[in-house]
C-alpha positions in Angstrom: 15.8 41.0 -67.2 14.4 44.3 -68.5 11.2 44.2 -69.4 7.9 45.3 -67.8 6.2 42.1 -66.1 3.2 42.3 -68.4 5.4 42.5 -71.1 7.1 38.6 -70.0 3.9 37.1 -69.6 2.9 38.2 -73.5 6.2 37.6 -75.0 6.1 34.3 -73.4 2.9 33.2 -74.9 3.7 34.7 -78.3 6.9 32.9 -78.4 8.7 35.8 -78.7 10.9 35.1 -75.5 12.3 31.5 -76.2 12.6 28.8 -73.8 15.1 26.0 -73.0 14.6 23.0 -70.9 17.9 21.5 -69.9 16.9 18.0 -69.0 13.8 16.2 -70.6 13.6 13.7 -67.5 10.9 13.0 -65.5 9.9 16.5 -64.5 12.0 18.3 -67.5 9.7 17.1 -70.0 6.3 17.9 -68.6 7.7 21.5 -67.5 8.6 21.9 -71.2 5.1 20.5 -72.4 3.4 22.8 -70.1 5.6 25.9 -71.4 4.8 24.7 -75.1 1.3 24.6 -74.4 0.9 28.0 -73.2 2.5 29.1 -76.5 6.2 29.7 -75.7 8.5 28.1 -78.3 10.5 25.3 -76.4 13.7 23.6 -77.1 14.5 20.9 -74.8 18.1 19.5 -74.2 19.2 16.4 -72.9 22.6 14.1 -72.9 20.6 11.2 -73.7 20.3 10.9 -77.8 17.3 8.7 -77.4 14.9 10.8 -75.7 15.9 13.6 -78.1 14.8 11.4 -80.8 11.8 10.2 -79.4 10.5 13.7 -78.5 11.4 14.8 -82.2 9.6 12.3 -83.1 6.8 13.5 -81.3 7.0 10.2 -79.0 6.8 10.8 -75.4 9.9 8.5 -73.9 8.2 8.6 -70.7 5.2 6.4 -69.3 3.7 9.8 -68.0 0.0 9.9 -68.0 -1.3 12.7 -70.3 2.5 13.4 -71.7 2.4 11.7 -75.0 -0.5 13.6 -76.2 1.2 16.7 -75.4 4.5 15.8 -77.0 3.0 14.9 -80.3 0.6 17.9 -80.3 3.5 20.5 -79.5 6.0 18.6 -81.6 3.4 18.7 -84.6 2.7 22.4 -84.0 6.6 23.2 -83.7 6.2 24.6 -80.3 8.7 21.8 -78.7 11.7 20.1 -80.7 14.7 18.5 -78.8 18.5 18.4 -78.9 21.8 17.2 -77.4 23.4 20.3 -77.9 22.7 22.4 -74.8 25.3 25.0 -75.6 23.1 25.5 -79.0 19.6 25.5 -76.9 20.8 27.8 -74.7 22.2 30.3 -77.1 18.7 30.4 -78.9 17.0 31.2 -75.9 16.0 33.8 -73.5 14.8 32.0 -70.4 16.6 28.9 -68.9 15.0 25.9 -67.1 17.5 23.6 -65.4 15.9 20.4 -64.5 18.5 17.7 -64.1 18.9 14.7 -61.8 21.0 15.4 -58.3 22.1 12.2 -57.3 23.9 10.2 -54.8 27.0 8.0 -55.3 27.6 4.3 -53.8 28.6 6.2 -50.5 25.5 8.0 -50.6 27.0 11.5 -50.8 25.6 14.0 -53.0 26.6 13.8 -56.8 26.0 17.3 -58.5 28.0 16.3 -61.5 25.2 16.4 -63.9 24.3 20.1 -62.7 28.0 21.0 -63.0 28.2 19.6 -66.6 25.0 21.4 -67.6 25.6 24.6 -66.0 29.2 24.6 -67.9 27.0 24.0 -71.3 24.6 26.7 -70.4 27.1 29.2 -69.6 28.9 28.8 -73.2 25.5 29.6 -74.5 24.2 32.3 -72.5 23.1 35.4 -73.4 23.5 38.9 -72.0 19.8 39.6 -70.5 18.8 35.7 -70.1 17.1 34.4 -67.0 18.0 30.9 -65.4 15.4 29.2 -63.3 17.1 26.1 -61.3 14.5 23.5 -60.3 16.4 20.4 -59.4 16.5 19.8 -55.6 19.9 20.1 -54.0 21.5 21.0 -50.4 21.1 24.7 -49.3 23.8 26.9 -50.8 24.4 24.7 -53.8 22.6 26.9 -56.6 25.1 29.6 -55.3 28.2 27.3 -55.2 27.8 25.3 -58.2 24.9 26.9 -60.6 26.0 30.6 -60.7 29.9 30.1 -60.1 29.7 27.5 -63.2 27.7 29.6 -65.1 29.7 33.3 -64.2 32.7 30.9 -65.3 31.7 30.0 -68.7 29.7 33.0 -69.7 31.9 36.0 -68.8 28.4 37.3 -67.0 27.6 38.2 -63.6 24.4 36.8 -62.1 22.2 39.9 -60.8 24.3 42.0 -64.0 24.5 40.1 -67.1 22.0 37.6 -66.2 19.0 36.7 -63.9 19.3 33.3 -61.8 16.3 31.9 -59.6 15.7 28.9 -57.7 12.1 27.3 -57.9 11.9 23.7 -56.7 9.7 21.4 -58.4 6.7 19.6 -56.3 5.2 16.9 -58.1 5.2 12.9 -58.4 5.6 10.9 -61.4 2.1 9.6 -62.3 0.4 13.1 -61.9 3.5 15.6 -62.8 1.4 17.4 -64.8 -1.2 18.7 -62.7 1.2 18.8 -59.9 3.6 21.0 -61.8 0.5 23.2 -62.3 -1.8 23.0 -59.0 0.8 22.9 -56.4 2.1 25.6 -54.7 5.4 27.0 -55.8 8.1 28.1 -54.0 10.4 30.6 -56.0 13.6 32.4 -54.7 16.3 34.5 -56.4 19.7 36.1 -56.6 18.0 39.4 -56.6 14.6 41.0 -56.6 14.5 41.5 -60.3 15.1 37.7 -60.8 12.7 37.0 -58.6 10.0 39.3 -60.2 10.9 37.9 -63.7 11.0 34.1 -62.5 7.4 34.8 -61.0 6.0 36.2 -63.9 7.5 33.3 -66.0 6.2 30.6 -63.3 2.7 32.2 -63.1 2.1 31.4 -67.0 1.4 28.3 -66.5 1.3 27.8 -62.5 -2.4 28.1 -61.2 -1.3 27.2 -57.8 0.0 29.6 -55.5 3.5 31.3 -56.2 4.8 31.9 -52.9 8.4 34.0 -52.6 11.1 33.3 -50.0 13.8 35.6 -48.8 16.8 33.6 -50.2 17.6 30.7 -52.2 19.2 28.5 -49.3 16.0 28.9 -47.4 14.0 27.8 -50.7 17.0 24.7 -51.1 16.2 24.1 -47.4 12.6 24.0 -47.8 12.3 21.6 -50.2 14.8 19.4 -48.2 12.6 19.8 -45.2 9.2 18.9 -46.6 10.9 15.5 -48.3 12.5 14.4 -45.1 9.5 15.0 -43.3 7.5 12.4 -45.3 10.4 9.7 -44.6 11.0 10.4 -41.1 7.1 9.7 -40.4 6.9 7.0 -42.8 10.0 5.6 -40.9 8.0 6.2 -37.5 5.1 4.4 -38.8 7.5 1.4 -39.6 9.0 1.6 -36.3 5.8 1.4 -35.0 4.9 -1.5 -37.1 7.2 -3.7 -36.1 7.2 -3.2 -32.3 3.4 -4.3 -33.2 3.8 -7.2 -34.4 6.2 -8.6 -31.5 3.5 -7.0 -29.2 0.4 -8.8 -30.5 -1.2 -5.1 -31.4 -2.7 -4.2 -34.9 -1.0 -1.2 -35.9 -3.5 0.0 -38.2 -6.1 -0.3 -35.7 -3.9 1.4 -33.2 -3.1 4.1 -35.7 -6.9 5.3 -36.6 -7.4 5.5 -32.9 -4.7 7.4 -32.3 -5.4 10.0 -35.2 -8.6 10.7 -33.7 -6.4 13.0 -31.8 -6.4 16.0 -34.3 -2.7 16.5 -33.5 -1.6 13.0 -34.5 -1.1 11.9 -38.4 0.6 8.8 -38.2 1.3 7.3 -41.6 0.8 3.8 -43.3 3.7 1.2 -43.0 5.3 -0.4 -45.7 7.8 -2.5 -47.3 10.2 0.3 -47.8 10.2 3.9 -49.4 11.4 4.2 -53.1 11.3 7.0 -55.7 14.2 9.2 -56.8 13.1 11.6 -54.0 12.7 10.4 -50.3 15.5 7.6 -50.4 17.9 10.6 -51.9 17.4 13.6 -50.5 18.1 13.3 -46.8 21.8 12.4 -48.0 21.7 15.9 -49.7 21.1 17.9 -46.2 23.2 15.7 -44.1 26.1 16.6 -46.3 25.8 20.0 -45.9 25.2 19.6 -42.2 28.2 17.7 -41.8 30.1 20.8 -43.5 28.9 22.5 -40.5 29.9 20.1 -37.9 25.9 19.4 -37.2 24.9 15.7 -36.8 21.6 14.9 -38.3 20.9 12.0 -35.9 16.9 11.7 -37.0 17.1 11.8 -40.3 19.9 9.2 -40.6 18.1 6.7 -38.0 15.0 7.2 -39.9 16.8 6.2 -43.6 18.3 3.1 -41.8 14.8 2.1 -40.7 13.2 2.4 -43.7 15.9 0.5 -45.6 15.6 -2.2 -43.8 12.1 -2.5 -44.5 12.7 -5.2 -47.9 14.7 -7.3 -45.1 12.1 -7.5 -42.9 9.1 -8.2 -45.4 11.4 -11.0 -46.5 11.5 -12.1 -42.5 7.6 -12.3 -42.5 7.5 -14.3 -45.8 10.0 -17.0 -43.9 7.9 -16.7 -40.8 4.8 -17.8 -42.9 6.4 -20.4 -44.6 8.0 -22.0 -41.5 4.3 -22.5 -40.0 3.8 -23.9 -43.7 6.6 -26.1 -43.4 8.4 -25.0 -46.4 11.9 -23.2 -46.9 12.6 -19.9 -48.9 14.7 -21.7 -50.6 13.0 -23.5 -54.1 9.7 -21.9 -52.6 8.0 -20.3 -55.4 7.1 -16.6 -54.3 5.2 -14.3 -56.4 5.7 -10.6 -56.0 2.6 -8.3 -56.9 4.2 -5.0 -57.8 7.3 -3.8 -58.8 6.7 -0.1 -58.8 8.0 2.0 -55.8 4.5 3.3 -55.2 0.7 2.5 -56.3 -0.5 3.3 -59.7 2.8 4.6 -61.3 5.0 2.9 -63.7 8.4 3.5 -62.0 11.0 1.4 -60.3 13.7 3.9 -59.4 14.8 3.0 -55.9 12.0 0.4 -55.4 11.8 -1.4 -52.4 10.2 -3.9 -54.4 13.0 -4.4 -56.7 15.1 -5.0 -53.5 12.8 -7.6 -52.2 12.8 -9.5 -55.2 16.6 -9.6 -55.3 17.0 -10.9 -51.8 14.3 -13.4 -52.4 16.1 -14.9 -55.4 19.6 -14.7 -53.0 17.8 -16.6 -50.6 17.4 -19.5 -53.5 13.4 -18.7 -54.0 12.1 -19.3 -57.5 10.3 -15.7 -57.9 7.8 -14.8 -60.2 6.9 -10.7 -60.4 3.7 -9.0 -61.7 2.9 -5.6 -62.0 -0.1 -4.0 -63.8 1.4 -1.0 -65.2 4.1 -3.3 -66.9 3.8 -6.1 -69.3 5.6 -9.6 -68.9 7.8 -8.8 -71.6 8.9 -5.3 -69.8 9.3 -7.2 -66.5 11.7 -9.9 -68.0 13.9 -7.3 -69.7 14.2 -6.4 -65.7 15.9 -9.9 -65.3 12.9 -11.0 -63.5 10.5 -14.2 -64.5 7.2 -12.9 -65.4 3.3 -14.1 -66.6 0.9 -12.1 -68.3 -1.7 -12.3 -65.9 -2.4 -12.4 -62.0 -3.7 -15.6 -62.2 -0.8 -17.4 -63.8 1.7 -15.6 -61.9 0.2 -16.7 -58.8 -0.7 -20.6 -59.8 0.8 -22.7 -57.6 2.5 -20.1 -55.5 3.7 -21.1 -52.1 4.0 -17.6 -50.9 2.5 -14.0 -52.4 3.6 -10.7 -51.4 1.5 -7.6 -51.8 3.9 -4.6 -52.1 2.0 -1.8 -53.6 -2.0 -0.9 -53.3 -2.2 -0.7 -57.2 -6.1 -0.5 -57.6 -6.0 -3.7 -59.9 -4.8 -5.0 -56.6 -7.7 -3.7 -54.5 -10.1 -6.0 -56.9 -8.5 -9.1 -56.1 -10.7 -12.0 -54.2 -9.0 -13.6 -51.8 -10.7 -16.9 -52.3 -9.8 -16.8 -56.0 -6.3 -16.1 -54.8 -5.8 -18.6 -52.3 -7.5 -21.4 -54.6 -5.1 -20.7 -57.2 -2.3 -21.1 -54.6 -0.3 -24.0 -53.3 -1.7 -26.1 -50.3 -0.5 -24.6 -47.0 0.1 -21.1 -48.6 1.4 -17.7 -47.0 -0.1 -14.2 -48.0 2.2 -11.6 -46.8 0.1 -8.1 -47.3 2.7 -5.3 -47.2 0.1 -2.9 -48.2 -3.1 -3.5 -45.9 -5.4 -4.2 -48.5 -6.3 -7.9 -47.2 -8.6 -8.9 -44.3 -6.6 -11.1 -42.1 -9.1 -13.2 -40.6 -11.0 -13.7 -44.0 -7.1 -15.0 -45.6 -7.4 -17.2 -42.5 -10.6 -18.4 -43.0 -10.0 -19.3 -46.6 -7.0 -21.4 -45.4 -3.7 -19.7 -45.9 -1.4 -18.3 -43.7 -1.2 -14.6 -43.0 1.4 -12.3 -42.5 1.3 -8.5 -42.5 3.6 -5.4 -41.4 2.7 -4.5 -38.3 -0.5 -6.7 -37.9 0.9 -8.3 -34.7 -2.1 -10.3 -33.8 -2.0 -12.2 -36.8 1.9 -13.1 -37.1 2.9 -14.5 -33.6 
């Protein structure tokens, strides 16, 4: 905290400013690797012993593209090691990145226990003059209310005097985390000007995108939530329009393309729901803070309700098509193509596809799942029936539901798909990849989210 800016960068790159990354999850481990790659000496801590063991063996515990090469290289060079002992990792370090999950409980209330537990251990090992950079998404006020107070309590040091404290929310998605962490604009805020200057210099060592400082931590916390909830709300609007179009006999995608010729219209694509760790969780973090201020966030609540209902709506589309085919959902062979929450990523957290499969099974359907990002063995370990190929998965299927537009699914040939299915079969296109006319011409019944002209 007392070093000139140029010295911070130099010492970090030379390994003279050791770094602790607390939390080796989807964003923590990539961050640790990016820091190690610029020359920093990094120790990562995690409560999961299997993750720690894997990193120390030079093997990435996460299926993130490019991460395996980094972990192998940095572990071999001695620039990256891992431990379950956060207190010891922090005691050995001058710069501490805190990147642990922020969750919601069954009542959809924020659960910051992971943050609080990590801060307790950080406080025990914190050395005077160190800098903490908190990166987890949280409600406005949480950095100062939980991180600052907990660290101060267990370290005996005061933020802004004994240690520096900054907040810089991550902007990255699984599947492209290494690229995103480097190239996206990075918001940064801090408890005081000295912490802000030091955090900015640390981030500049591996962030190639613009560093965007804001006036205070609460503003940065709000900005992260606002940008995420903006997406969730706009997806909900698209889904609501799509459900209207189905009943009105309108093709939503055609209407969307026409509407978006107006420069201020940016309608999104509808889908079977919203997944991942961010969009289904973060609105509740803001809602909790708003409730404390007696401010009713009506719009974001409704948006969550709309997006949450989409897996059930997709089931209704499948049931509608099967009725036309003279088949009930119960006992029908239904193949779900895609179990991940989005295309080309190997992640199922809050995946609407998972909910859809569970709904189908509860209705008595015989469900097979295929996803090119997972082996059939991995899918079976999730508790689902699976076959090793698309062809085997759709053979004799009464209904195929396409949930995510993986690149492999874009290569599917409609005639080949339908010829492998049962007679009087149904295709539900939740990703708008197929031509409805071509599907019906090939002899199948078509249903699509927002495709009202074909789902009367």
